[in-house]
C-alpha positions as a LaTeX table, in Angstrom:
\begin{tabular}{lrrr}
\hline
Residue & $x$ (\AA) & $y$ (\AA) & $z$ (\AA) \\
\hline
Unk1 & 53.89 & 157.66 & 114.67 \\
Unk2 & 54.38 & 158.11 & 110.94 \\
Unk3 & 57.94 & 158.09 & 109.61 \\
Unk4 & 59.68 & 158.00 & 106.22 \\
Unk5 & 61.59 & 154.71 & 106.02 \\
Unk6 & 64.19 & 153.26 & 103.66 \\
Unk7 & 63.04 & 150.03 & 101.98 \\
Unk8 & 65.57 & 149.61 & 99.17 \\
Unk9 & 67.31 & 151.45 & 96.36 \\
Unk10 & 65.00 & 154.28 & 95.19 \\
Unk11 & 62.30 & 152.89 & 97.44 \\
Unk12 & 61.17 & 154.81 & 100.53 \\
Unk13 & 57.78 & 154.55 & 102.25 \\
Unk14 & 55.88 & 156.23 & 105.03 \\
Unk15 & 55.13 & 153.67 & 107.74 \\
Unk16 & 53.62 & 153.50 & 111.21 \\
Unk17 & 56.47 & 152.90 & 113.66 \\
Unk18 & 56.91 & 153.03 & 117.43 \\
Unk19 & 57.07 & 156.49 & 118.97 \\
Unk20 & 60.56 & 157.35 & 120.29 \\
Unk21 & 61.07 & 157.23 & 124.04 \\
Unk22 & 63.59 & 158.68 & 126.46 \\
Unk23 & 66.50 & 156.19 & 126.52 \\
Unk24 & 69.08 & 158.25 & 128.43 \\
Unk25 & 68.69 & 161.02 & 131.03 \\
Unk26 & 70.26 & 163.41 & 128.49 \\
Unk27 & 67.62 & 162.75 & 125.79 \\
Unk28 & 64.72 & 164.92 & 124.72 \\
Unk29 & 61.78 & 164.19 & 122.42 \\
Unk30 & 60.54 & 166.77 & 119.94 \\
Unk31 & 57.36 & 166.89 & 117.91 \\
Unk32 & 58.63 & 167.65 & 114.42 \\
Unk33 & 56.94 & 170.61 & 112.74 \\
Unk34 & 59.11 & 170.75 & 109.59 \\
Unk35 & 61.72 & 168.44 & 108.12 \\
Unk36 & 63.53 & 168.96 & 104.82 \\
Unk37 & 64.84 & 166.51 & 102.25 \\
Unk38 & 68.57 & 167.10 & 101.79 \\
Unk39 & 70.59 & 166.46 & 98.67 \\
Unk40 & 72.71 & 164.05 & 100.70 \\
Unk41 & 69.54 & 162.04 & 101.45 \\
Unk42 & 69.61 & 161.18 & 97.74 \\
Unk43 & 72.93 & 159.37 & 98.30 \\
Unk44 & 70.99 & 157.02 & 100.61 \\
Unk45 & 68.21 & 156.74 & 98.08 \\
Unk46 & 70.67 & 155.77 & 95.33 \\
Unk47 & 74.06 & 154.54 & 96.54 \\
Unk48 & 74.53 & 153.74 & 100.22 \\
Unk49 & 71.95 & 151.00 & 100.68 \\
Unk50 & 74.52 & 148.41 & 101.85 \\
Unk51 & 74.90 & 150.48 & 105.03 \\
Unk52 & 71.17 & 150.85 & 105.70 \\
Unk53 & 68.66 & 148.37 & 107.09 \\
Unk54 & 65.14 & 148.10 & 105.74 \\
Unk55 & 62.91 & 150.25 & 107.92 \\
Unk56 & 65.58 & 152.79 & 108.98 \\
Unk57 & 64.09 & 156.26 & 109.44 \\
Unk58 & 65.67 & 158.91 & 107.24 \\
Unk59 & 66.10 & 162.66 & 107.59 \\
Unk60 & 68.54 & 165.02 & 109.25 \\
Unk61 & 67.09 & 168.53 & 108.77 \\
Unk62 & 64.30 & 168.79 & 111.38 \\
Unk63 & 62.87 & 171.35 & 113.77 \\
Unk64 & 60.00 & 171.24 & 116.19 \\
Unk65 & 58.77 & 171.65 & 119.74 \\
Unk66 & 60.07 & 169.85 & 122.82 \\
Unk67 & 57.43 & 167.51 & 124.26 \\
Unk68 & 59.49 & 165.50 & 126.79 \\
Unk69 & 62.90 & 165.77 & 128.46 \\
Unk70 & 65.09 & 163.33 & 130.33 \\
Unk71 & 65.93 & 163.73 & 134.00 \\
Unk72 & 69.42 & 165.04 & 133.18 \\
Unk73 & 68.29 & 167.89 & 130.92 \\
Unk74 & 68.89 & 171.40 & 132.30 \\
Unk75 & 68.88 & 173.63 & 129.20 \\
Unk76 & 65.53 & 172.67 & 127.63 \\
Unk77 & 61.92 & 172.65 & 128.76 \\
Unk78 & 58.70 & 171.26 & 127.33 \\
Unk79 & 57.32 & 173.79 & 124.85 \\
Unk80 & 60.69 & 175.12 & 123.63 \\
Unk81 & 60.90 & 175.58 & 119.89 \\
Unk82 & 64.17 & 174.19 & 118.54 \\
Unk83 & 66.14 & 173.41 & 115.40 \\
Unk84 & 68.12 & 170.18 & 115.60 \\
Unk85 & 71.63 & 170.15 & 114.07 \\
Unk86 & 72.25 & 167.14 & 111.86 \\
Unk87 & 75.41 & 166.07 & 113.69 \\
Unk88 & 75.22 & 164.78 & 117.26 \\
Unk89 & 77.90 & 166.20 & 119.53 \\
Unk90 & 78.63 & 166.49 & 123.25 \\
Unk91 & 79.89 & 170.08 & 123.30 \\
Unk92 & 82.74 & 169.46 & 125.77 \\
Unk93 & 85.27 & 167.00 & 124.28 \\
Unk94 & 88.61 & 167.96 & 122.68 \\
Unk95 & 87.06 & 168.28 & 119.21 \\
Unk96 & 83.89 & 170.14 & 120.26 \\
Unk97 & 85.88 & 172.70 & 122.24 \\
Unk98 & 87.79 & 173.46 & 119.02 \\
Unk99 & 84.67 & 173.97 & 116.96 \\
Unk100 & 84.91 & 170.56 & 115.28 \\
Unk101 & 81.59 & 169.17 & 116.43 \\
Unk102 & 81.37 & 166.90 & 113.38 \\
Unk103 & 84.39 & 165.06 & 114.84 \\
Unk104 & 82.96 & 164.78 & 118.38 \\
Unk105 & 84.94 & 162.19 & 120.34 \\
Unk106 & 81.91 & 161.24 & 122.42 \\
Unk107 & 79.76 & 160.18 & 119.46 \\
Unk108 & 82.39 & 159.10 & 116.88 \\
Unk109 & 81.34 & 155.87 & 115.17 \\
Unk110 & 84.55 & 153.99 & 115.77 \\
Unk111 & 83.32 & 150.73 & 114.28 \\
Unk112 & 83.53 & 152.36 & 110.86 \\
Unk113 & 86.27 & 154.88 & 111.61 \\
Unk114 & 83.75 & 157.70 & 111.13 \\
Unk115 & 83.26 & 161.07 & 112.78 \\
Unk116 & 80.35 & 162.18 & 114.93 \\
Unk117 & 77.04 & 160.36 & 114.71 \\
Unk118 & 74.42 & 161.87 & 112.42 \\
Unk119 & 70.66 & 161.66 & 112.40 \\
Unk120 & 69.18 & 159.33 & 109.80 \\
Unk121 & 72.43 & 158.53 & 107.99 \\
Unk122 & 73.40 & 154.87 & 107.83 \\
Unk123 & 75.51 & 152.56 & 109.98 \\
Unk124 & 78.56 & 154.60 & 108.98 \\
Unk125 & 77.24 & 157.37 & 111.20 \\
Unk126 & 75.56 & 155.53 & 114.04 \\
Unk127 & 72.24 & 154.42 & 112.51 \\
Unk128 & 70.38 & 157.00 & 114.62 \\
Unk129 & 66.67 & 157.30 & 113.66 \\
Unk130 & 66.14 & 160.43 & 111.59 \\
Unk131 & 63.83 & 163.41 & 111.56 \\
Unk132 & 61.48 & 162.79 & 108.62 \\
Unk133 & 58.95 & 161.64 & 111.16 \\
Unk134 & 56.31 & 162.97 & 113.52 \\
Unk135 & 58.60 & 162.70 & 116.55 \\
Unk136 & 62.38 & 162.56 & 117.07 \\
Unk137 & 64.55 & 161.47 & 119.99 \\
Unk138 & 67.46 & 163.89 & 120.41 \\
Unk139 & 70.50 & 162.47 & 122.24 \\
Unk140 & 72.66 & 164.85 & 124.31 \\
Unk141 & 69.84 & 167.32 & 123.86 \\
Unk142 & 71.20 & 170.06 & 126.13 \\
Unk143 & 73.81 & 170.71 & 123.47 \\
Unk144 & 72.20 & 169.38 & 120.29 \\
Unk145 & 69.61 & 172.08 & 119.76 \\
Unk146 & 69.32 & 175.67 & 118.58 \\
Unk147 & 66.53 & 177.43 & 120.49 \\
Unk148 & 64.54 & 179.85 & 118.32 \\
Unk149 & 61.68 & 182.27 & 118.83 \\
Unk150 & 58.00 & 181.59 & 118.36 \\
Unk151 & 56.96 & 184.40 & 116.02 \\
Unk152 & 58.59 & 183.61 & 112.66 \\
Unk153 & 57.67 & 180.73 & 110.30 \\
Unk154 & 59.64 & 177.48 & 110.24 \\
Unk155 & 61.19 & 178.33 & 106.87 \\
Unk156 & 63.10 & 181.15 & 108.57 \\
Unk157 & 64.89 & 178.72 & 110.87 \\
Unk158 & 64.76 & 175.23 & 109.38 \\
Unk159 & 67.93 & 175.49 & 107.28 \\
Unk160 & 70.01 & 176.11 & 110.42 \\
Unk161 & 69.85 & 172.32 & 110.84 \\
Unk162 & 72.31 & 171.70 & 108.01 \\
Unk163 & 72.44 & 173.46 & 104.67 \\
Unk164 & 72.87 & 177.06 & 105.83 \\
Unk165 & 75.75 & 176.34 & 108.25 \\
Unk166 & 77.19 & 173.98 & 105.63 \\
Unk167 & 77.20 & 176.81 & 103.09 \\
Unk168 & 78.62 & 179.24 & 105.65 \\
Unk169 & 81.46 & 176.83 & 106.49 \\
Unk170 & 82.09 & 176.28 & 102.80 \\
Unk171 & 82.65 & 179.99 & 102.27 \\
Unk172 & 84.76 & 180.31 & 105.43 \\
Unk173 & 86.95 & 177.41 & 104.30 \\
Unk174 & 87.31 & 178.94 & 100.82 \\
Unk175 & 89.41 & 181.83 & 102.20 \\
Unk176 & 88.20 & 184.28 & 99.55 \\
Unk177 & 90.38 & 187.40 & 99.54 \\
Unk178 & 88.78 & 190.83 & 100.03 \\
Unk179 & 86.99 & 191.84 & 96.81 \\
Unk180 & 87.89 & 188.41 & 95.41 \\
Unk181 & 86.08 & 186.11 & 93.02 \\
Unk182 & 84.24 & 183.06 & 94.32 \\
Unk183 & 83.20 & 180.30 & 91.93 \\
Unk184 & 80.41 & 177.95 & 93.02 \\
Unk185 & 80.05 & 174.52 & 91.48 \\
Unk186 & 76.42 & 173.43 & 91.78 \\
Unk187 & 73.33 & 175.47 & 92.62 \\
Unk188 & 71.41 & 173.01 & 94.68 \\
Unk189 & 70.28 & 174.25 & 98.11 \\
Unk190 & 73.81 & 174.44 & 99.59 \\
Unk191 & 75.20 & 176.08 & 96.44 \\
Unk192 & 72.38 & 178.64 & 96.47 \\
Unk193 & 73.29 & 179.69 & 100.00 \\
Unk194 & 77.04 & 179.64 & 99.28 \\
Unk195 & 76.49 & 182.05 & 96.40 \\
Unk196 & 74.23 & 184.35 & 98.42 \\
Unk197 & 76.68 & 184.46 & 101.34 \\
Unk198 & 79.41 & 185.34 & 98.87 \\
Unk199 & 77.37 & 188.22 & 97.43 \\
Unk200 & 76.58 & 189.48 & 100.95 \\
Unk201 & 80.31 & 189.53 & 101.75 \\
Unk202 & 81.06 & 191.60 & 98.67 \\
Unk203 & 82.66 & 188.91 & 96.51 \\
Unk204 & 82.13 & 188.54 & 92.82 \\
Unk205 & 80.25 & 185.24 & 92.52 \\
Unk206 & 80.26 & 183.03 & 89.41 \\
Unk207 & 78.18 & 179.87 & 89.67 \\
Unk208 & 77.71 & 176.81 & 87.47 \\
Unk209 & 74.73 & 174.44 & 87.23 \\
Unk210 & 73.15 & 172.54 & 84.33 \\
Unk211 & 69.57 & 173.10 & 85.58 \\
Unk212 & 67.89 & 176.25 & 84.27 \\
Unk213 & 65.56 & 176.70 & 87.27 \\
Unk214 & 68.50 & 176.68 & 89.66 \\
Unk215 & 70.36 & 179.24 & 87.59 \\
Unk216 & 67.26 & 181.46 & 87.49 \\
Unk217 & 66.92 & 181.30 & 91.28 \\
Unk218 & 70.56 & 182.29 & 91.73 \\
Unk219 & 70.21 & 185.17 & 89.29 \\
Unk220 & 67.39 & 186.61 & 91.43 \\
Unk221 & 70.01 & 187.08 & 94.14 \\
Unk222 & 72.59 & 188.88 & 92.03 \\
Unk223 & 74.69 & 185.88 & 91.03 \\
Unk224 & 76.22 & 185.35 & 87.59 \\
Unk225 & 75.10 & 181.81 & 86.73 \\
Unk226 & 76.45 & 179.68 & 83.90 \\
Unk227 & 75.28 & 176.47 & 82.26 \\
Unk228 & 77.57 & 173.44 & 82.56 \\
Unk229 & 79.04 & 173.36 & 79.08 \\
Unk230 & 82.33 & 172.28 & 77.53 \\
Unk231 & 83.44 & 175.93 & 77.45 \\
Unk232 & 82.46 & 177.05 & 80.96 \\
Unk233 & 86.01 & 176.82 & 82.36 \\
Unk234 & 87.32 & 179.10 & 79.60 \\
Unk235 & 84.39 & 181.48 & 80.07 \\
Unk236 & 85.15 & 181.82 & 83.76 \\
Unk237 & 88.86 & 182.30 & 83.15 \\
Unk238 & 88.09 & 185.02 & 80.61 \\
Unk239 & 86.09 & 186.84 & 83.33 \\
Unk240 & 89.01 & 186.65 & 85.77 \\
Unk241 & 91.85 & 188.07 & 83.66 \\
Unk242 & 92.73 & 184.60 & 82.45 \\
Unk243 & 93.73 & 183.38 & 85.92 \\
Unk244 & 90.61 & 181.67 & 87.25 \\
Unk245 & 88.63 & 182.24 & 90.44 \\
Unk246 & 90.44 & 183.07 & 93.69 \\
Unk247 & 88.36 & 180.40 & 95.45 \\
Unk248 & 85.90 & 177.67 & 94.56 \\
Unk249 & 83.22 & 176.05 & 96.67 \\
Unk250 & 82.32 & 172.63 & 95.24 \\
Unk251 & 78.75 & 172.00 & 96.37 \\
Unk252 & 77.91 & 168.92 & 94.28 \\
Unk253 & 79.78 & 165.88 & 95.62 \\
Unk254 & 79.93 & 162.26 & 94.67 \\
Unk255 & 77.00 & 162.09 & 92.21 \\
Unk256 & 78.13 & 164.86 & 89.85 \\
Unk257 & 76.91 & 164.94 & 86.24 \\
Unk258 & 79.20 & 163.09 & 83.85 \\
Unk259 & 81.61 & 160.29 & 84.85 \\
Unk260 & 79.51 & 157.66 & 83.12 \\
Unk261 & 82.01 & 154.87 & 83.78 \\
Unk262 & 82.05 & 155.57 & 87.51 \\
Unk263 & 78.25 & 155.70 & 87.58 \\
Unk264 & 78.18 & 152.26 & 85.98 \\
Unk265 & 80.63 & 150.99 & 88.61 \\
Unk266 & 78.52 & 152.46 & 91.43 \\
Unk267 & 75.46 & 150.78 & 89.95 \\
Unk268 & 77.23 & 147.44 & 89.73 \\
Unk269 & 78.33 & 147.58 & 93.37 \\
Unk270 & 74.73 & 148.35 & 94.30 \\
Unk271 & 73.67 & 145.04 & 92.80 \\
Unk272 & 75.90 & 143.06 & 95.16 \\
Unk273 & 74.54 & 141.55 & 98.39 \\
Unk274 & 75.02 & 144.01 & 101.25 \\
Unk275 & 77.68 & 141.90 & 102.94 \\
Unk276 & 79.77 & 141.92 & 99.75 \\
Unk277 & 79.05 & 145.57 & 98.83 \\
Unk278 & 79.96 & 147.09 & 102.19 \\
Unk279 & 83.71 & 146.41 & 102.10 \\
Unk280 & 83.89 & 147.49 & 98.45 \\
Unk281 & 82.21 & 150.81 & 99.22 \\
Unk282 & 84.16 & 151.24 & 102.44 \\
Unk283 & 87.67 & 150.67 & 101.05 \\
Unk284 & 87.48 & 150.74 & 97.26 \\
Unk285 & 84.52 & 153.00 & 96.56 \\
Unk286 & 84.86 & 155.70 & 93.91 \\
Unk287 & 82.97 & 158.94 & 93.42 \\
Unk288 & 81.92 & 160.85 & 90.33 \\
Unk289 & 84.51 & 163.61 & 90.44 \\
Unk290 & 83.46 & 165.80 & 87.52 \\
Unk291 & 82.61 & 168.79 & 89.74 \\
Unk292 & 85.89 & 168.49 & 91.64 \\
Unk293 & 87.93 & 168.19 & 88.46 \\
Unk294 & 86.16 & 171.27 & 87.08 \\
Unk295 & 86.93 & 173.12 & 90.34 \\
Unk296 & 90.63 & 172.28 & 89.94 \\
Unk297 & 90.55 & 173.69 & 86.42 \\
Unk298 & 88.63 & 176.83 & 87.42 \\
Unk299 & 90.61 & 177.89 & 90.51 \\
Unk300 & 93.59 & 180.17 & 89.94 \\
Unk301 & 97.13 & 179.26 & 90.89 \\
Unk302 & 97.56 & 179.64 & 94.63 \\
Unk303 & 93.79 & 179.54 & 95.14 \\
Unk304 & 91.61 & 177.50 & 97.47 \\
Unk305 & 88.99 & 174.82 & 96.83 \\
Unk306 & 86.45 & 174.19 & 99.58 \\
Unk307 & 84.44 & 170.96 & 99.38 \\
Unk308 & 80.91 & 171.10 & 100.74 \\
Unk309 & 79.58 & 168.27 & 98.58 \\
Unk310 & 79.60 & 164.87 & 100.24 \\
Unk311 & 82.18 & 162.29 & 99.16 \\
Unk312 & 82.39 & 158.62 & 100.17 \\
Unk313 & 85.01 & 156.97 & 97.98 \\
Unk314 & 88.37 & 155.84 & 99.37 \\
Unk315 & 89.80 & 154.92 & 95.95 \\
Unk316 & 89.28 & 158.21 & 94.10 \\
Unk317 & 91.96 & 159.43 & 91.70 \\
Unk318 & 93.04 & 163.06 & 91.95 \\
Unk319 & 95.32 & 164.97 & 89.55 \\
Unk320 & 98.04 & 165.48 & 92.16 \\
Unk321 & 100.60 & 166.87 & 89.70 \\
Unk322 & 98.23 & 169.61 & 88.63 \\
Unk323 & 97.16 & 170.38 & 92.19 \\
Unk324 & 100.77 & 170.54 & 93.36 \\
Unk325 & 101.91 & 172.61 & 90.41 \\
Unk326 & 99.04 & 175.10 & 90.83 \\
Unk327 & 99.69 & 175.26 & 94.60 \\
Unk328 & 96.02 & 174.64 & 95.35 \\
Unk329 & 94.82 & 174.61 & 98.96 \\
Unk330 & 92.03 & 172.12 & 99.67 \\
Unk331 & 89.64 & 172.20 & 102.65 \\
Unk332 & 86.65 & 170.00 & 103.30 \\
Unk333 & 84.52 & 168.16 & 105.82 \\
Unk334 & 81.15 & 167.68 & 107.43 \\
Unk335 & 79.75 & 170.93 & 108.70 \\
Unk336 & 80.27 & 171.87 & 112.37 \\
Unk337 & 76.76 & 173.27 & 112.75 \\
Unk338 & 77.02 & 174.65 & 116.28 \\
Unk339 & 80.25 & 176.48 & 115.44 \\
Unk340 & 78.43 & 178.80 & 113.04 \\
Unk341 & 74.84 & 178.92 & 114.35 \\
Unk342 & 75.25 & 182.06 & 116.48 \\
Unk343 & 76.69 & 183.96 & 113.53 \\
Unk344 & 73.83 & 182.97 & 111.22 \\
Unk345 & 70.81 & 183.23 & 113.55 \\
Unk346 & 70.54 & 187.07 & 113.40 \\
Unk347 & 70.53 & 186.92 & 109.60 \\
Unk348 & 67.61 & 184.50 & 109.37 \\
Unk349 & 65.65 & 186.64 & 111.83 \\
Unk350 & 66.41 & 189.89 & 109.95 \\
Unk351 & 63.24 & 191.41 & 108.47 \\
Unk352 & 65.05 & 191.98 & 105.17 \\
Unk353 & 65.87 & 188.27 & 104.82 \\
Unk354 & 69.41 & 188.99 & 103.56 \\
Unk355 & 70.16 & 185.34 & 102.69 \\
Unk356 & 66.79 & 184.72 & 101.04 \\
Unk357 & 65.76 & 181.83 & 103.27 \\
Unk358 & 62.16 & 182.42 & 102.20 \\
Unk359 & 63.21 & 181.98 & 98.54 \\
Unk360 & 64.55 & 178.45 & 98.56 \\
Unk361 & 61.85 & 175.84 & 99.16 \\
Unk362 & 60.01 & 175.06 & 95.95 \\
Unk363 & 57.85 & 172.29 & 97.40 \\
Unk364 & 56.01 & 172.17 & 100.75 \\
Unk365 & 54.12 & 168.95 & 101.34 \\
Unk366 & 52.82 & 166.59 & 104.03 \\
Unk367 & 55.04 & 163.69 & 105.10 \\
Unk368 & 52.81 & 161.25 & 103.21 \\
Unk369 & 54.01 & 162.79 & 99.95 \\
Unk370 & 57.69 & 162.20 & 100.75 \\
Unk371 & 58.18 & 159.06 & 98.59 \\
Unk372 & 57.00 & 160.84 & 95.44 \\
Unk373 & 59.03 & 163.93 & 96.27 \\
Unk374 & 62.25 & 161.94 & 96.70 \\
Unk375 & 61.72 & 160.81 & 93.14 \\
Unk376 & 60.93 & 164.33 & 91.92 \\
Unk377 & 63.93 & 165.81 & 93.73 \\
Unk378 & 66.35 & 163.21 & 92.39 \\
Unk379 & 65.12 & 163.67 & 88.83 \\
Unk380 & 65.15 & 167.48 & 89.17 \\
Unk381 & 61.60 & 167.56 & 87.85 \\
Unk382 & 58.85 & 170.13 & 88.40 \\
Unk383 & 61.41 & 172.83 & 89.17 \\
Unk384 & 62.26 & 171.03 & 92.40 \\
Unk385 & 65.15 & 172.67 & 94.30 \\
Unk386 & 64.20 & 172.16 & 97.96 \\
Unk387 & 61.47 & 170.10 & 99.65 \\
Unk388 & 60.10 & 170.86 & 103.11 \\
Unk389 & 57.88 & 168.22 & 104.70 \\
Unk390 & 55.23 & 168.81 & 107.37 \\
Unk391 & 54.73 & 165.64 & 109.46 \\
\hline
\end{tabular}
């Protein structure tokens, strides 16, 4: 089959690889019909190479049709149309029963002290072959699927794999008060959905992004969008009686704009041999924290910051005095996809498309175009906000 493979920093290629096979009775194989490029895939493209082997298959936002099931499968049949959550969970352990599927005790990657295994996301998360491919093996498939209908297009359902539940969790974790103000840092795909969910819930939504096309997309959905300028914090305070937003969802993560010194450090670590770079990234890695620092400035005293953007540094410096003095609550973590899927599914099937799932993808392309589109997506060129691949 064809699959998108990692070959080095900013170097991915489509290669012919072996088709996946049933390895455990609880596996299923799907033929992938759509697979998106996620913003967190760009962290692999740029930063996390020391934890990836040449030839690893990327991608964790797939959907498709079941073509084979293992002997232990009871909840799926050949021909079922399914979305595959990005985290791999068992559904019955202590963590899964509490809605913390991203911490599943059955699939935790204990070698690296990580949570549940993820598709297509480095040794840190199990090195499981990903979904930017023609076929995908799904472990523990009775639980790790969301069955969907056959009538609506893939774009209605595809984002259930990751970014839509991630946005939903981000808003839930933000604890926005009734009729409150929600600030959104970053209007990439997750930030777009965070803002739209906020509008649907009746919040006043103020969003920040330096890219004009992203701001324009958000404005189509009733969101007040601001450029990332030196005065944006004061502008947002002025709009909230001088206090700041009740809640902030930070949807950018470790590669935020700014932080030039940290970017240089990340680049330097990337030049080390993998064996030397891995312990540095694992124990002394630092992130670009501009979006988080801005969130701390924007949130009001007693407010909540919810982190949806991915972070990987264990040596980051936070302004603890300010956070303590402002009595800020902080919530974060990988999304627990299955926890939220049942709440979201009716919305993506609604004829009115209340979350605008059909107004997100800016680029649809065959899998063969993926290497060029990784580059376009990273550079934010050609108005690129979301890429959907068709294997």
